[in-house]
MIVEX-690956 format. One record per residue: residue in one letter; x, y, z of N, C-alpha, C in turn. Coordinates in pm, whole numbers, padded with zeros to 5 digits, always signed. Last residue first. Example, Ala and Ser with C-alpha at 12.3 -4.5 7.8 and 13.67 -1.06 7.14 Angstrom:
s+01285-00225+00708+01367-00106+00714+01290+00003+00787;a+01319-00569+00780+01230-00450+00780+01320-00330+00780;
END
This chain:
v+00286-01138-01226+00196-01250-01192+00052-01201-01191;y+00439-00920-01266+00442-01021-01373+00352-01141-01341;f+00445-00760-01050+00354-00720-01158+00357-00817-01276;l+00645-00864-00887+00506-00887-00851+00412-00858-00968;q+00894-00774-00964+00847-00901-01018+00700-00925-00991;g+00917-00415-01023+00910-00535-00941+00849-00656-01009;p+00760-00089-01069+00873-00182-01069+00840-00311-00994;a+00502+00030-01289+00549-00002-01153+00662-00103-01158;a+00372+00106-01513+00514+00137-01506+00573+00107-01368;e+00153-00165-01608+00178-00023-01590+00329+00003-01583;r+00071-00419-01654+00184-00401-01564+00200-00255-01524;g-00267-00547-01661-00156-00470-01713-00048-00446-01608;k-00492-00665-01574-00374-00749-01576-00250-00674-01625;l-00767-00585-01382-00666-00531-01472-00540-00616-01463;s-00974-00631-01202-00960-00719-01320-00868-00660-01425;a-00964-00499-00970-01041-00433-01076-01030-00509-01208;l-00789-00655-00834-00928-00656-00788-01020-00590-00891;r-00558-00579-00972-00609-00714-00987-00754-00725-00941;m-00531-00312-00887-00548-00343-01028-00605-00483-01048;l-00497-00349-00611-00609-00268-00662-00636-00301-00808;h-00258-00495-00616-00381-00560-00569-00504-00481-00614;w-00070-00306-00717-00092-00436-00784-00226-00497-00745;l-00090-00107-00518-00127-00078-00657-00156-00206-00733;l+00004-00256-00297-00129-00196-00295-00177-00165-00437;a+00265-00325-00374+00165-00430-00352+00023-00374-00355;q+00382-00067-00388+00381-00155-00504+00272-00261-00491;n+00353+00021-00124+00288+00093-00234+00278+00007-00359;s+00503-00176+00021+00361-00149+00051+00291-00083-00067;s+00708-00387-00191+00687-00273-00102+00537-00251-00081;i+00902-00670-00236+00765-00618-00239+00755-00501-00143;v+01121-00836-00435+01115-00737-00328+00981-00667-00343;p+01220-01167-00537+01124-01056-00533+01143-00963-00413;k+01571-01215-00616+01445-01261-00556+01349-01143-00550;r+01830-01131-00653+01774-01234-00740+01653-01300-00677;l+01958-00923-00527+01920-01040-00446+01874-01158-00530;t+02004-00740-00738+02111-00778-00646+02081-00909-00575;k+01751-00717-00854+01865-00761-00935+01980-00810-00847;e+01602-00617-00640+01570-00749-00695+01685-00804-00779;a+01729-00367-00610+01729-00464-00500+01701-00605-00551;e+01668-00249-00856+01808-00275-00820+01817-00378-00708;a+01388-00231-00834+01448-00309-00942+01593-00344-00910;l+01360-00061-00606+01307-00198-00606+01375-00284-00713;v+01434+00205-00604+01538+00105-00574+01488-00040-00582;g+01226+00380-00651+01352+00405-00719+01457+00298-00699;f+01022+00303-00481+01009+00274-00625+01139+00294-00702;t+01041+00373-00209+01102+00247-00256+01108+00233-00408;r+00994+00565+00083+01018+00565-00061+01093+00438-00105;l+00740+00527+00311+00882+00496+00289+00906+00484+00138;n+00473+00544+00338+00545+00671+00344+00695+00653+00322;t+00370+00293+00351+00341+00370+00230+00418+00501+00226;c+00537+00017+00476+00504+00158+00499+00487+00233+00368;s+00783-00245+00435+00655-00193+00481+00656-00042+00495;v+00901-00466+00217+00937-00335+00272+00808-00263+00307;f+00984-00801+00209+00872-00707+00215+00918-00580+00284;v+01163-01019+00008+01171-00917+00112+01049-00825+00098;a+01180-01379-00034+01146-01245-00080+01161-01150+00037;e+01288-01603+00081+01240-01614-00057+01204-01478-00117;c+01552-01691+00289+01456-01584+00257+01418-01592+00109;d+01752-01859+00365+01623-01919+00331+01517-01816+00292;n+01978-01678+00410+01982-01791+00317+01845-01839+00272;t+01963-01331+00388+01935-01448+00473+01912-01568+00383;q+01969-01122+00218+02079-01217+00207+02067-01333+00304;g+01767-00946+00283+01742-01045+00178+01852-01146+00161;i+01885-00775+00468+01782-00870+00512+01765-00981+00410;k+02063-00638+00294+02112-00705+00415+02012-00811+00462;v+01886-00530+00106+01987-00627+00064+02039-00706+00184;i+01739-00352+00267+01672-00460+00193+01773-00569+00159;a+01940-00175+00352+01870-00257+00450+01801-00376+00383;k+02013-00055+00108+02113-00129+00187+02047-00222+00287;l+01765+00066+00041+01825-00037-00044+01926-00121+00034;t+01739+00258+00243+01642+00149+00234+01698+00035+00151;s+01951+00425+00178+01947+00361+00310+01854+00241+00308;n+01864+00506-00075+01988+00430-00063+01996+00359+00072;e+01642+00657-00021+01622+00527-00085+01749+00442-00079;t+01648+00809+00304+01693+00800+00166+01667+00660+00109;i+01373+00925+00480+01478+00823+00478+01520+00801+00332;r+01156+01088+00474+01283+01147+00433+01399+01050+00444;s+00940+00961+00581+00929+01003+00441+01058+01061+00387;v+01030+00932+00848+01017+00815+00760+01016+00857+00613;v+01006+01191+00950+01138+01130+00936+01133+01015+00836;r+00733+01223+00952+00814+01317+00875+00953+01262+00852;e+00650+01028+01132+00621+01011+00990+00707+01103+00903;e+00827+00897+01393+00792+01024+01330+00772+01005+01180;e+00922+00662+01483+00779+00685+01502+00733+00813+01434;q+01155+00420+01371+01115+00561+01375+00965+00572+01397;e+01313+00184+01317+01261+00218+01450+01232+00367+01466;f+01402+00058+01097+01464+00187+01125+01418+00242+01260;s+01451-00298+01118+01366-00179+01126+01451-00055+01147;g+01432-00642+01006+01506-00524+01046+01414-00403+01045;f+01449-00996+00966+01376-00876+01005+01472-00764+01041;g+01374-01316+00842+01470-01207+00846+01395-01079+00877;i+01161-01482+00852+01291-01539+00889+01404-01437+00886;v+00840-01529+00897+00933-01416+00895+01068-01465+00944;e+00627-01715+00708+00730-01727+00811+00830-01612+00795;l+00292-01693+00663+00418-01639+00615+00519-01643+00729;d+00031-01758+00741+00117-01862+00683+00243-01808+00616;n-00089-01558+00880-00134-01582+00743-00033-01668+00667;n+00041-01523+01111-00092-01582+01120-00154-01610+00984;e+00261-01386+01014+00279-01525+01053+00146-01596+01071;l+00144-01134+00974+00201-01208+00862+00213-01356+00895;l+00076-01070+01239-00028-01082+01137+00022-01161+01016;e+00330-01061+01359+00231-01159+01405+00121-01179+01301;r+00444-00846+01226+00503-00979+01213+00403-01087+01253;m+00276-00642+01319+00280-00676+01177+00338-00815+01155;a+00332-00632+01591+00195-00661+01547+00192-00704+01401;k+00603-00559+01577+00565-00688+01636+00424-00728+01591;s+00593-00300+01474+00656-00407+01395+00614-00545+01446;v+00476-00175+01694+00403-00180+01567+00461-00290+01478;e+00669-00203+01891+00535-00253+01916+00453-00265+01788;p+00914-00084+01781+00899-00228+01800+00755-00277+01819;v+00840+00159+01520+00883+00127+01655+00848-00020+01683;y+00910+00110+01162+00827+00131+01281+00901+00108+01413;p+00986+00069+00906+01041+00188+00970+00990+00206+01113;t+01085-00271+00819+00986-00170+00855+01058-00044+00903;l+01133-00557+00628+01193-00430+00670+01081-00333+00701;v+01153-00906+00628+01068-00789+00648+01152-00670+00695;g+01155-01205+00436+01230-01105+00510+01146-00978+00518;l+00975-01512+00442+00981-01369+00409+01080-01295+00497;k+00854-01791+00295+00957-01744+00389+00997-01603+00350;n+00667-01829+00095+00633-01869+00231+00729-01813+00335;i+00535-01751-00222+00636-01721-00120+00583-01762+00018;g+00398-01751-00466+00434-01877-00403+00540-01862-00295;l+00298-01523-00572+00435-01555-00606+00481-01688-00548;a+00046-01517-00457+00057-01522-00603+00196-01563-00648;q+00116-01494-00187+00044-01613-00233+00058-01628-00383;c+00228-01239-00193+00311-01354-00157+00246-01485-00201;g-00003-01091-00258+00111-01094-00348+00203-01211-00320;a-00161-01125-00031-00209-01174-00160-00094-01187-00260;i+00006-00992+00151-00027-01133+00172-00075-01196+00042;v+00000-00736+00037+00127-00809+00047+00102-00959+00066;a-00270-00670+00067-00212-00679-00067-00081-00758-00065;s-00294-00655+00342-00372-00756+00269-00313-00779+00131;i-00127-00436+00378-00090-00564+00438-00168-00679+00374;p-00253-00223+00225-00120-00276+00192-00088-00412+00254;d-00593-00311+00135-00498-00229+00210-00360-00289+00188;t-00915-00308-00032-00790-00368+00010-00708-00267+00089;v-01238-00387-00148-01154-00303-00062-01027-00378-00028;a-01488-00369-00393-01371-00442-00344-01280-00346-00267;v-01812-00258-00297-01688-00232-00370-01574-00315-00309;g-02033-00296-00131-02012-00388-00242-01884-00367-00321;p-02083+00044-00043-02115-00098-00026-02087-00178-00152;h-01954+00291+00057-01933+00232-00076-01960+00081-00069;h-02006+00357+00316-02040+00456+00213-02022+00404+00071;e-01943+00130+00454-02052+00212+00506-02098+00313+00401;h-01716+00022+00345-01844-00020+00289-01964+00057+00345;v-01519+00120+00513-01530+00176+00378-01666+00143+00318;k-01567-00046+00735-01578+00100+00748-01594+00166+00611;a-01513-00300+00631-01648-00268+00680-01669-00118+00692;a-01238-00279+00576-01334-00299+00467-01475-00261+00509;v-01141-00252+00841-01117-00148+00740-01220-00159+00628;v-01214-00498+00948-01275-00376+01002-01259-00262+00902;q-01047-00665+00800-01192-00682+00792-01265-00558+00842;p-00785-00581+00871-00836-00563+00734-00987-00575+00723;g-00720-00399+01165-00769-00526+01109-00829-00504+00971;i-00581-00207+01308-00727-00201+01303-00787-00335+01261;v-00315-00294+01266-00367-00274+01402-00519-00273+01406;t-00296-00317+00984-00250-00424+01072-00315-00413+01210;a-00383-00075+00891-00462-00193+00859-00424-00310+00948;g-00169+00082+00992-00306+00105+01035-00395-00015+01009;s+00051-00017+00854+00045-00036+00999-00096-00016+01051;t-00029+00062+00591+00008-00076+00624-00007-00102+00773;c-00262+00247+00439-00179+00248+00560-00153+00104+00602;a-00473+00326+00242-00330+00325+00220-00249+00343+00349;y-00729+00145+00134-00692+00223+00252-00540+00214+00263;g-00866+00144-00192-00759+00104-00102-00744+00201+00015;i-01123+00010-00391-01080+00120-00303-00973+00067-00209;a-01243-00060-00719-01171-00102-00600-01128+00023-00523;d-01427+00054-00889-01396-00088-00908-01320-00144-00787;f-01689+00288-00833-01553+00241-00807-01541+00091-00830;s-01853+00523-01001-01867+00381-00971-01727+00322-00956;t-01922+00847-00885-01829+00757-00952-01854+00613-00907;s-02074+01004-00727-02117+00991-00866-02029+00896-00947;k-01947+01028-00487-02057+00933-00494-02103+00910-00638;p-01599+01062-00448-01721+01106-00518-01826+00996-00531;l-01494+01039-00108-01475+00994-00246-01605+01019-00322;l-01589+01099+00141-01544+01210+00058-01503+01168-00083;r-01637+00862+00273-01753+00938+00225-01712+01050+00130;a-01387+00791+00366-01443+00719+00251-01559+00796+00190;a-01372+00964+00587-01277+00978+00477-01331+00911+00351;a-01578+00862+00745-01586+01001+00699-01491+01026+00582;p-01484+00598+00799-01608+00622+00724-01618+00764+00667;l-01230+00653+00942-01236+00590+00810-01368+00615+00735;d-01220+00742+01198-01223+00843+01093-01240+00784+00953;q-01202+00521+01362-01317+00609+01379-01332+00708+01263;a-00958+00417+01282-01079+00338+01258-01204+00426+01269;m-00761+00588+01375-00806+00603+01237-00931+00521+01206;q-00694+00507+01630-00782+00623+01614-00838+00633+01473;v-00501+00312+01596-00638+00270+01627-00736+00384+01605;l-00271+00469+01568-00323+00395+01453-00468+00353+01475;t-00218+00564+01821-00255+00660+01717-00315+00591+01595;k-00159+00318+01953-00268+00404+01999-00312+00501+01890;k+00065+00220+01824-00059+00143+01816-00179+00230+01856;t+00216+00497+01648+00210+00405+01761+00080+00327+01748;v+00370+00732+01477+00309+00602+01452+00325+00514+01576;k+00296+01078+01475+00373+00969+01534+00297+00837+01516;p+00115+01247+01357+00252+01250+01307+00342+01142+01366;h-00199+01084+01288-00106+01144+01384+00035+01146+01327;s-00443+01172+01045-00349+01076+01103-00246+01150+01186;p-00744+01190+00860-00659+01244+00967-00568+01137+01025;i-00723+01101+00517-00777+01067+00648-00686+01130+00755;r-00818+01206+00185-00723+01201+00297-00796+01167+00426;t-00869+01057-00136-00919+01133-00022-00816+01119+00089;h-00841+01036-00491-00781+01037-00358-00871+01107-00257;y-00881+00832-00773-00941+00936-00690-00887+00923-00547;l-00780+00758-01094-00747+00740-00953-00799+00860-00875;s-00862+00574-01383-00876+00699-01308-00853+00670-01160;i-00737+00416-01663-00748+00410-01518-00759+00551-01460;n-00684+00443-01928-00804+00365-01893-00827+00358-01743;q-00447+00555-01974-00561+00645-01981-00690+00575-01943;s-00173+00452-01773-00283+00417-01862-00395+00520-01857;t+00017+00501-01582+00028+00575-01708-00090+00552-01801;l+00122+00485-01270-00004+00475-01345+00001+00564-01469;a+00376+00547-01161+00345+00412-01208+00223+00406-01298;l+00388+00808-01075+00492+00760-01164+00451+00629-01232;r+00172+00809-00902+00168+00897-01019+00272+00852-01122;f+00256+00641-00697+00145+00598-00783+00142+00680-00912;e+00456+00808-00588+00492+00680-00648+00381+00627-00738;n+00303+01027-00499+00411+01048-00595+00448+00917-00664;e+00133+00906-00314+00076+00968-00434+00182+00991-00541;l+00320+00813-00112+00237+00723-00192+00188+00787-00322;t+00453+01029+00029+00521+00941-00067+00429+00869-00162;e+00361+01154+00250+00423+01239+00149+00481+01159+00033;d+00106+01135+00488+00181+01063+00385+00231+01159+00277;v-00055+01250+00676+00089+01272+00690+00171+01207+00579;q-00312+01167+00611-00283+01310+00612-00132+01335+00610;l-00318+00875+00407-00296+00939+00535-00265+01087+00519;v-00574+00811+00168-00434+00837+00197-00421+00908+00332;i-00764+00601+00002-00772+00677+00127-00629+00691+00179;l-00853+00584-00336-00746+00572-00237-00777+00659-00116;g-01014+00406-00601-01016+00504-00494-00905+00477-00395;l-01038+00372-00955-00978+00328-00830-00985+00440-00728;n-01211+00272-01233-01200+00378-01133-01149+00319-01001;v-01167+00197-01575-01156+00152-01437-01138+00271-01345;r-01197+00332-01813-01261+00201-01800-01265+00154-01655;a-01281+00677-01832-01187+00572-01794-01261+00441-01771;k-01428+00898-01900-01456+00774-01971-01356+00664-01939;n-01587+01153-01733-01468+01068-01732-01500+00932-01794;g-01869+01236-01929-01768+01274-01832-01645+01186-01844;e-02051+01193-02124-02046+01094-02015-01942+01129-01909;d-02154+01533-02183-02121+01398-02231-02114+01306-02110;l-02345+01825-02261-02296+01727-02164-02256+01599-02237;e-02302+02167-02368-02344+02030-02391-02285+01940-02282;f-02425+02503-02311-02323+02398-02307-02386+02263-02335;d-02449+02859-02348-02507+02726-02352-02393+02624-02348;f-02347+03129-02139-02327+03042-02253-02406+02913-02238;k-02416+03462-02058-02437+03322-02018-02431+03234-02144;m-02241+03750-01978-02290+03666-02087-02300+03521-02040;
END
């Protein structure tokens, strides 16, 4: 039996956000799902091939795969902003190159990434002196520190779990991350702490870390969501933790 049907406008969300998520990421989608509660926001995901080990060499490879990953976001949707969800990848590839690769299939759409979002967030909060926590091996952390410092952010406190295995990073306990954040944030002149990596779980401890330190704590996933929303002209806070969503 063949039925007749009617058509409407389909998804009526006021804002459409796109995300290019790493193949190995086990954290970002869960944290975004907890934070995005508005019926006015639709979130579309695509995945990009990524190596289980994070090194500068494996991160550079993603530049070649970015256009194909971006192409898999639905062409029938008008996107307000698209995020490439890899902090270290954007650092090594370069935010401008990331945007250009996404624009091959989505010209004119606002594009961001976690490191660009963190820089924008620090500017919005008036932060100049930053503590940084990463899970990365030294060569990747060094590249990130240099990029932050080239954007007028003085890194005055730093620590790392020094892991290259993504599977390990996604399983680092939030309590371990909280202890590291607090240790770095206790540096006298530190105005805020940045916790890097979309695969490192943070949403469960950001509020506690900020309460303990009495200063902002910014994570990759939190900053990326904030920046996507601001690029889409959304001022709502949603359910994401942290002082960043109040600016």
